[in-house]
N, C-alpha and C positions, 0 to 999 in steps of 0.2 A: 438607609439610602444615602449614597454618596452625593456630596455637593458638586455643583458644576466646577468649582475650583479644583477639587480633588480629581475629578475626571480629567481636567486639562493637564494637571501636574503629572498624572500617571501616563498620559498618552505621549508618544514620541514619534518622530519622523525618521525613516531610514530611506536609503537610496537604492534604486535598481537601475544600473546602467545597461542600456540595451544597445549592443553593437550592431551597426548596419554597414556591411561591406562585403564585397566578393572575396572568395578565397584568394589569399595572396595580397590583399589590400593593405595589410599592416595592422589588423585589429589587435592581435596578441601583443605586438610591439607597443602599441599605444597604451594598452593596459599595463604592461611592464613599466613604462616610463611615466605614467600619470596617476596610477592608483596604488593605494597602500597594499601591502601584502596581506593585511587583515581582511580585505575585500574578497569574499569567496567567489570563485569562478565556476559558473555553470556552463558546461560545454559538452555537446554530444560526442566530440572527439575524445574527451577525457573519459566519458562513459564507455566508449568503444575500446579504449585502452584497458579499462578495468575489466571488461568482458573478454579481453583477448582477441578482439576483432582486429584491432590495430596492434600488431606485434612489435612494430618499430615506430617510436614516436616521431621519427623524422619522415615517415611515409604515410600519406593520407590513404584511408581505405574505408569502405563501407561493407556491411555484412549482407547476408541474404535476407529475404523477406521476414523470416522468423526472428533473426537477430536484430534487424532494424525495428521490428515491433517491440522487442524487449528494450531497446535503446530508448524508444519513444516513451514507453511506460515509465521507465526509471527517470527520464528527463522531466516528465510532468510531476511525478512524485517529489522530486527534488525541488522543483520550482515552487510547489505548494508549501513544502517544508520551509524553504527559505523565506517565503512571505510570512509564514506564521512566526518564525523566529525573530523577525524584525531587525535583522542585521544587514548592513550594506552588502550588496552582491552585484556581480556583472554577468550578463548572458553573452558569452563569446561564441556566437554562431553567425552565419550569414543573415539569419532572421528575415525571411521573406514569406509572402503568401499567408497561408493559414497558420503557420507557426508564429508569425508576428502578430496576427489577429488574436490568437489564443493568449499570448503574453499580455497584450493590452487589456483584454477582457478579464483575465485573472487579476490584474492589478486593480482594475475598476471595482470588481466584486470584493476584493480584499478591503479596499478603502471604504466600501459601504458597510462592511460587517465587522470591522475591527477598529479599536481606538488608536492603534499604532498605524499611522498612515505611511504609505509608500510613495516617495517622490520618484516619478519616472523620468529618467534622463536618457535621451536618444543621442548616441554618438555616431554621427555619419562620417565614415572614412571614405572620402571621395577620390579614391584612386581609380583612374579610368580602367574599364574592363579589359582593354587591350593590354595594358601594363600587367594586370593581374594574370591574364592568360599567358603572357610571356614568362612570368615568374613561376607559374605552376605547369608549364607545358610538358614537363616530364612525368607528371602524376595525375593531372586532371584533364580529361578530354575537352576539346573545344565545345562539343555539343552540350556538355553539362553547363557551361557558362551561358550558352544560348537559351537553354531551358530556364535557368535562373533569371535571365534578363526579362523574361516575359511577365514575371510577377515581382520584380525588384522595384523598391521605392525607398527613398530616404524619408526619415521621420521629420515632421514639422511641429510647430507649437500647437497645432490642432490635435496632434496625436499624443503628445507627452507634455510633462510640466516644464521641461527644459531641453533645449537642443544645443549640442556641441557639434559644430561643423569642422572637420579636419580636412583642409584643402590639400590637394596633391601639388607638390612642387619638386620636380626632378632636378632642379638646379641647386638644391640645398645640400652641400656636401656633408655638413654636420649630421644631417638626418641619415645619410648613407653610412657614415662612420658609426653612429650609435647603433644602427640596425645590424651592421656587420659585427661589431664587438659583442652585442647582445647574443647574436647567433653563435659566435665562437664560444662564449662563456657557457651557453646552454648546451652546446655539443660536448664540451669537455667536463661538465660538472660531475660526471660519475666515473671518470677514468683518469686518475692522476698520472699514470705512466704515459698514456697517450698525449696528455696535455704537456708533459715535460718534453717528450719527443718533438712536439710542435714548437715549443719555446726554443729548443736547441736549434732547430732549423731556422727560426726567425733570427736568433742571435748570430748564426753563421752568415746569414744574408746581410745583417747589419754591418758586419766587419768588412764586407766586400765594397770596393769603390763603386762597382756596378755588378749586377748579376742578371742572368737570363735563364731561360728554360733549361739549356744544356748544363749550366752550373748546378741547378737543382737536381737534374737527372743523375749527374755524377755523385752528388751528395747522397741521394737516395739508394745508390748501389751499395754503399757501406752502412747507411743508416735507414733501413726500411721504414716507411711511414705506415703505421698500422691503420687499416681501414681507410685508405686514401680515397677510394671512390665514394664510400659512404659519407665521408666528411665533405667532399666537394659537392655532392648532391644536396646536402643539407645547407651549405653556404651559398651556392651559386645563384639562388633566387635573389640574393642581395647584389652580387656582383653583376649578374646578368650578362655573362660572356657567351657569345655564340661561336662555337668552334666546330670544325669538321671532325667527325668521328669521336666526339666528346673527349677532347684532349685534356685529361685530368691534370697532368703535370703543368701544362700551360696555365690552366685556371688557378692552380695552386700558386704559381709564380705571380699572377695578377693579385691574388689575395694578399700575399706577403708584401708586395710593393705598396698596396693600399695601406697596410698597417704601418710600414716604415715611413711613408709619405705623411701619415697623420701625426708623426713625431711623438707618439705615445710610447712610454717605456713599460707599459703594462705587460706586454707579451715578451717576457725575458726570464731567463733563469739566473741572471747575474745577481739578483737580490738574494736568491737562495744560496748562491755560492759565497756571498760576502760574509 
């Protein structure tokens, strides 16, 4: 029979981060900027990608009833597996209603039946719903947000062991820059040629004393930008430009000006040429 000392030495604590926030609130960005890459991400969207329901990682989608039932089953299996493994993980979903209740109940049950205790950490991303709706206006209907709001709630110390509140501040330019640069890196991570074409365009604009939409239109006639619309749709929830008839070239101009104004030399091919 093991002594109490051995029991204590063999037990350990691991963390489960529970993200709370509407689609477009910045949950994934917070994870990227604050958690180690070793922290496994449990996300229904990632499961949908694995199942082929989401064919483009830049576009949100849900499946039919049968597909969503499979997503739910896989999600619960993964959650139980992660709890048993006892390694830090994060649940990157909106996490509302019965879904949230199920998470909290599973953690409580685990802690009652296992020597490896799970510390629950609620991360409340407090971006206003109207801001989230604006960011996702091209892919998530307003009625979806309305439905979510009926059972939406932030976690408190009564629900979890620790609470992290991330307040929204639209006046922090550094936050905008970090979000923009992260989105650009994410978009180009699998296409070196497309990344190079973008860097060449940024370098071209850097050399101009000033540039505008017409300058970029002239440049693009001789140097076509591959998948321009796809790129803009992925980035524009950060820039949040409202234009008539979805003026992609204008939004691209705004993005490049944002990069140059940040005075970063990250987006350039000059280093490769040296």
